[in-house]
C-alpha positions in Angstrom: 24.8 -29.6 32.7 23.6 -32.9 32.8 25.1 -35.7 31.4 22.4 -36.7 29.1 21.7 -33.6 27.6 22.1 -32.5 23.6 24.9 -29.5 23.6 25.8 -28.2 20.3 28.2 -24.9 19.9 26.5 -22.1 19.0 29.0 -22.3 15.1 26.2 -24.7 14.4 23.9 -21.7 13.2 23.5 -20.4 9.8 22.5 -17.0 8.2 18.6 -16.9 8.4 18.8 -14.3 5.0 21.5 -15.4 3.3 23.6 -12.5 2.8 27.3 -11.5 1.7 27.9 -9.7 5.0 31.0 -11.3 6.4 31.1 -9.8 9.5 28.7 -13.0 10.8 30.6 -16.0 10.8 31.0 -19.3 12.7 34.0 -19.4 15.1 35.2 -21.9 18.0 33.8 -19.3 20.7 30.3 -19.8 18.8 28.2 -17.8 16.1 29.5 -14.6 15.9 28.1 -11.0 14.5 31.7 -9.0 14.4 29.9 -6.0 12.6 30.1 -3.3 14.7 27.1 -1.6 13.2 24.9 -4.2 11.0 22.1 -6.9 13.1 21.3 -9.9 11.3 18.7 -12.8 11.8 20.4 -16.7 12.5 19.1 -20.2 13.0 20.0 -22.6 15.1 18.8 -26.2 15.1 18.9 -28.9 18.0 20.4 -32.0 16.0 19.6 -34.9 18.3 22.7 -35.7 19.8 21.3 -38.7 22.2 18.5 -41.0 22.1 16.6 -39.3 24.8 13.2 -38.2 23.8 11.2 -34.9 24.2 13.2 -32.1 26.0 12.2 -30.5 29.0 14.1 -27.3 28.5 16.0 -25.6 26.0 18.7 -22.8 26.3 21.0 -21.0 24.1 24.1 -18.6 25.8 24.8 -15.5 24.1 27.5 -13.2 25.1 28.8 -9.4 23.9 31.9 -9.4 22.3 33.0 -5.8 23.3 30.7 -5.5 27.3 28.4 -3.0 25.7 24.9 -3.9 26.5 22.7 -4.9 22.7 18.9 -5.9 23.1 19.0 -9.8 22.1 15.7 -11.4 20.5 15.1 -15.0 20.2 12.3 -17.0 19.3 12.0 -20.7 19.9 9.9 -23.1 18.2 9.4 -26.5 18.5 7.2 -29.0 16.1 6.4 -30.2 13.3 5.0 -28.3 9.7 1.8 -29.5 8.7 1.8 -32.0 11.9 -1.5 -31.7 13.8 -0.4 -33.8 16.5 2.7 -31.5 17.1 2.2 -28.5 15.8 4.9 -25.7 15.2 4.6 -23.2 18.5 6.4 -20.3 18.9 8.4 -18.4 21.7 10.0 -15.2 22.1 12.2 -14.2 25.0 14.3 -11.0 24.9 17.1 -10.0 26.9 20.4 -7.8 27.1 23.4 -8.9 26.3 26.5 -7.4 27.7 28.5 -9.9 30.0 31.6 -10.7 27.7 32.3 -14.1 29.1 29.6 -16.2 27.4 28.0 -18.3 29.9 25.6 -15.7 32.2 23.2 -14.4 29.1 20.9 -16.7 28.3 17.5 -17.8 27.7 15.7 -21.0 28.8 12.8 -22.3 27.5 10.4 -25.0 29.1 6.6 -26.5 28.3 5.1 -23.4 30.0 6.3 -21.2 27.6 4.5 -23.3 24.9 1.1 -23.8 27.1 2.2 -26.6 28.9 3.6 -27.1 32.4 7.1 -26.3 33.6 8.3 -29.8 34.1 6.7 -31.5 31.4 8.1 -32.6 28.2 7.5 -30.0 25.5 5.9 -30.8 23.0 7.2 -31.5 19.5 10.7 -30.8 20.4 11.9 -33.5 18.6 12.3 -31.1 16.4 13.6 -27.8 17.4 15.2 -24.3 15.8 15.6 -21.0 17.6 15.6 -18.0 15.7 17.6 -14.8 17.0 18.1 -11.1 16.0 21.3 -11.1 16.6 22.7 -7.6 17.6 26.0 -5.8 16.2 29.2 -7.6 18.5 27.2 -10.3 20.1 27.3 -13.8 19.7 26.1 -17.2 20.3 28.1 -20.0 22.7 26.4 -23.4 22.9 22.7 -24.6 22.2 21.4 -27.4 25.1 18.6 -29.5 25.1 17.6 -31.4 28.1 15.3 -34.5 28.3 
């Protein structure tokens, strides 16, 4: 992990649609869906902790709580609503979450995922959110942005 990257704990995520479902909660080990049966949409923002400019890559790391493989889908959205110079852009990735140690399952977005060139900065990435459909017994560990 680069020293000048922005890194936040998955516990900074929150439910995208408010509910009284007490199986979904922030913990020291990330934002966890401890329900055995119900998935929930969660949204994670990338607070800027460094004055590093635009990001070249954005990553979200997730894991299984019980080792059972479940499909996780996340959409990264850089940009600003109603800003023609930095419009909202969407890129969705889907994979299985089955690793229980919280470091090997991840999605990584680059400029190429938003119509740019890999290695360039992601347009509008001063403002980034990631929304995930968090299946039962899965968790988000960390979110990272690299300049």
